[in-house]
Structures are given as C-alpha cells and as structure tokens.
C-alpha positions in Angstrom: -4.1 -26.1 38.0 -0.4 -26.2 37.3 -1.3 -25.6 33.5 -3.7 -22.7 34.0 -0.9 -20.8 36.0 1.7 -21.5 33.3 -1.1 -20.3 30.8 -1.5 -17.0 32.7 2.1 -16.4 33.0 2.7 -16.8 29.5 0.0 -14.5 28.6 1.2 -11.9 30.8 4.4 -12.2 29.3 3.0 -11.7 26.0 1.0 -8.7 27.3 4.2 -7.2 28.9 6.3 -7.7 25.7 3.4 -5.9 23.5 3.1 -3.2 26.0 6.7 -2.4 25.7 6.7 -2.6 22.3 4.0 -0.1 22.0 5.9 2.2 23.9 9.0 2.0 21.9 6.5 2.5 19.0 5.4 5.4 20.3 8.9 6.7 21.2 9.9 6.3 17.2 7.0 8.6 16.1 7.6 11.1 18.4 11.6 11.3 17.8 10.7 11.2 13.9 8.6 14.1 14.2 11.2 16.1 16.3 14.1 17.4 14.4 16.3 18.1 17.0 16.8 14.2 17.9 18.1 12.1 15.3 16.6 8.6 15.9 19.7 7.1 14.1 22.2 8.2 16.9 23.1 6.4 20.0 20.4 7.2 22.8 17.5 6.8 20.1 19.2 4.1 17.9 17.7 0.9 19.6 14.4 2.5 19.6 14.5 3.2 15.9 16.0 -0.2 15.4 13.4 -1.8 17.2 10.4 -0.2 15.5 11.8 0.1 12.1 11.0 -3.6 11.1 7.5 -3.3 12.0 6.9 0.0 9.8 8.7 -1.4 6.9 6.7 -4.6 6.7 3.3 -2.6 6.8 4.7 -0.1 4.5 5.6 -2.7 2.0 1.7 -3.9 2.0 0.2 -0.4 2.8 1.6 2.0 0.6 1.0 5.6 1.2 -2.2 7.2 -0.2 -1.4 10.3 -2.6 -4.2 13.3 -2.0 -2.8 16.1 -4.3 0.4 17.3 -2.8 0.0 15.3 0.6 1.3 11.9 1.1 -0.6 10.2 3.8 0.5 7.0 5.4 -1.9 5.2 7.7 0.3 2.4 8.7 1.0 4.1 12.0 -2.6 4.3 12.8 -3.1 0.7 11.6 -0.1 -0.6 13.8 -1.5 1.2 17.2 -4.8 0.3 16.6 -3.9 -3.5 16.3 -1.5 -2.8 19.6 -4.8 -1.8 21.1 -7.1 -4.6 20.0 -4.3 -7.0 21.2 -3.6 -5.6 24.5 -7.7 -5.6 25.3 -7.9 -9.1 24.1 -5.0 -10.2 26.4 -6.4 -8.0 29.2 -9.7 -9.9 28.7 -8.0 -13.0 29.0 -6.0 -12.3 31.9 -9.4 -11.2 33.6 -11.0 -14.4 32.8 -13.7 -12.6 30.7 -12.6 -15.0 28.0 -11.7 -18.4 28.4 -9.3 -20.2 26.3 
C-alpha cells in the first residue's frame, strides 16, 4: 500500500511539473508574438529562460519548412502535442485506467 501511494505522489508531482511547464511554454509563445513585451527583460526573462532550451533542442532536430517566402516552424505544435499526450497518459494512470 505504501508503494502505491508513493507511486501516485511521484506521478502527481510529474503531472504538476509538466502542466506548469506547458503554461510557461504557452506564455513564451504568446509573449514572443507581442512586440510590446520583450521576453528577455525582467518580468518575462524567467519564462523565456525556462522554455528556450526545449525550443532550441527541438529546432535543432526539426528545421523550419521553407514554402516559398514563408518559413514554417512546426516545433511549437509538436511540443504542445507532446505535452498533451503526456498529460493525458498521466491522467489515465492517476485515474487507474492504466496500471503500471
């Protein structure tokens, strides 16, 4: 019984961290699109600092797609879908729909 509770608390902590990082990632995307806010200055620099390593890592392996004069980056979509899949998987584990 103790190990089951320990496993649930570890999974809950991972679930919380992934959801928090997803919020940070959303904020990074939003503030990168708004020219009024600089993501590299004080109130937003921690958000940029947390989300940038994952973006740089994914852009290294997934370069932008060039469609004429338009450059399309699919890294944001891929990262957000990965977050959603992880969150759904952890929710299924926490609700005992999947046993590990």
